[in-house]
C-alpha positions as CSV (number, residue, x, y, z in Angstrom):
1,X,-101.5,-235.7,45.1
2,X,-104.7,-236.2,43.2
3,X,-105.1,-239.8,41.9
4,X,-108.1,-238.9,39.7
5,X,-105.9,-236.7,37.4
6,X,-104.6,-239.4,35.1
7,X,-104.2,-239.5,31.3
8,X,-107.5,-239.7,29.4
9,X,-109.5,-237.8,32.1
10,X,-111.6,-234.8,30.9
11,X,-111.2,-231.6,33.0
12,X,-112.0,-227.9,33.1
13,X,-109.9,-225.0,34.4
14,X,-112.0,-223.2,37.0
15,X,-110.6,-219.8,36.1
16,X,-110.6,-220.2,32.3
17,X,-114.1,-221.4,31.1
18,X,-113.3,-220.2,27.6
19,X,-110.7,-222.9,27.3
20,X,-113.4,-225.5,27.2
21,X,-113.0,-229.1,28.2
22,X,-109.5,-230.5,28.2
23,X,-108.1,-234.0,28.2
24,X,-105.2,-234.9,30.4
25,X,-102.2,-236.1,28.3
26,X,-99.7,-236.7,31.1
27,X,-99.3,-236.3,34.8
28,X,-96.0,-236.2,36.6
29,X,-96.1,-235.1,40.2
30,X,-97.9,-231.7,40.3
31,X,-97.4,-231.1,36.6
32,X,-100.3,-232.1,34.4
33,X,-100.3,-231.6,30.6
34,X,-103.8,-230.9,29.4
35,X,-105.0,-230.5,25.8
36,X,-107.9,-228.0,25.9
37,X,-110.3,-227.8,23.0
38,X,-110.0,-224.0,22.7
39,X,-106.5,-223.3,24.2
40,X,-104.4,-226.2,23.0
41,X,-101.9,-228.1,25.1
42,X,-100.9,-226.5,28.4
43,X,-98.9,-227.4,31.4
44,X,-100.8,-226.9,34.6
45,X,-99.4,-226.9,38.1
46,X,-102.1,-228.6,40.2
47,X,-100.6,-227.3,43.4
48,X,-101.8,-223.9,42.2
49,X,-104.9,-224.8,40.2
50,X,-107.7,-227.2,41.2
51,X,-108.8,-228.7,37.9
52,X,-112.4,-229.8,37.8
53,X,-112.9,-233.3,36.6
54,X,-115.8,-233.7,34.1
55,X,-117.4,-236.8,35.5
56,X,-120.6,-236.8,33.5
57,X,-119.5,-234.8,30.5
58,X,-117.2,-235.2,27.5
59,X,-116.5,-232.7,24.8
């Protein structure tokens, strides 16, 4: 379990750069809902995708 993936955190999907930066809306177990600037709200299984936290960057 990744404790850094909590609501409000900005992330990127490593395989979908065109989606842009997303903000985590909710996190329940391995299911994280992210609202991406160019792809909208998506449910991501973090057991299968290693989301990249944008530590020094915001949209």
